[in-house]
N, C-alpha and C positions, 0 to 999 in steps of 0.2 A: 874761482873757476870762471872760465869764459862760458857764455851761453852755449849749450851743446856739448860741453865737456863730458868726458866719460870716465867711469871708474870700472875697473875690470878685476875680478877675482879669478885667479888661475887655479888649476888643479882639477880634481875629480868633479867638483861642483862649479865648473866654469860658468861665470855669470858676467854679463855686461849691464851696468847700471847707468841711468842718468844720475845726476847729483841728488835730485829729489827722491828717486827710487832707492838710493843708497841710504839716505837719511831717515826715511819714514819708519822702517822696522827697528832701527837702532833707537830712534826717539821713543818708540813704544816700549822697548825694553827698559829704558831709563824711567819713563813716566810711570810704568807699572811697578817699578822697584825690583824688577827681575835681575837687572845688571847693576851691581854696586861696586864701589872701590876699584873701578877700571883705571888702569894706567898703561900707557905705551910710551916707550922711549927708544931712541936710536942708539945702537951700539957701535955703528960705524957708518960712514957716509962718504960719497964722492960726488961732487957737483962740477959740471963742465958748462961754461958759458961761451957761446960763440955768436957774437953780434947780438941779435935780438931773440935768440933761442937758447934754452938751457935745459939740461937734463940732470937729474939727481937720482943716484942709486943709494939705498940705505938698508942696512940690516937693523932689525928691531927685536925687542922683547916686549911682552905684554903680560898683564896679570889682572885678575879681578875675581868677582864672585858672580856666577850666573845660576839663577834658580837655586840658590843656597849652597852651591858647590864651588869651591875655589878652583881656579884654572890658571895655567901659565902657558905661554907659547912663544915661538920665535918665527921670524920670517924675513922676507925681503920685499921692499917697495921700490918702484921707480915712478918719478914724476916728470912730466914734460911741461915746460913753461914757454911762454912768449912774452916779449915786452910790448905792451900796448901804450897808446897815449896816456892811459890812466895808471900805468905801472905794470909790474910783472903779474901774469895771470896763469893759472894752471889750465892746460888743455886736456891732460889725461893723467890718470893715476892708475897703476896696476900693482897688485900685490900677490904674494904667494906665502901662505902659512906652511911651515914645515910640519910634517907629521910627528 
């Protein structure tokens, strides 16, 4: 991520996070053992690169166990990238979990 990059959750609980704000509660779930066997994978994707900017749309599935209860989900993510002197960096990530 670039410094100042953002992560956005859409839907009824619309939330805008800094990278640190996004990581902190998820790290706690892992450290406390509340989230186990988590996996997420793309089921389709499309990436466009135009010069020093790129955009990726992807559908995904996820599964795991949270607080002892198994769960599964699907959704869509989009990532925005820029090419910097140090290489490609994410400027923004947004996602929508389907109900």
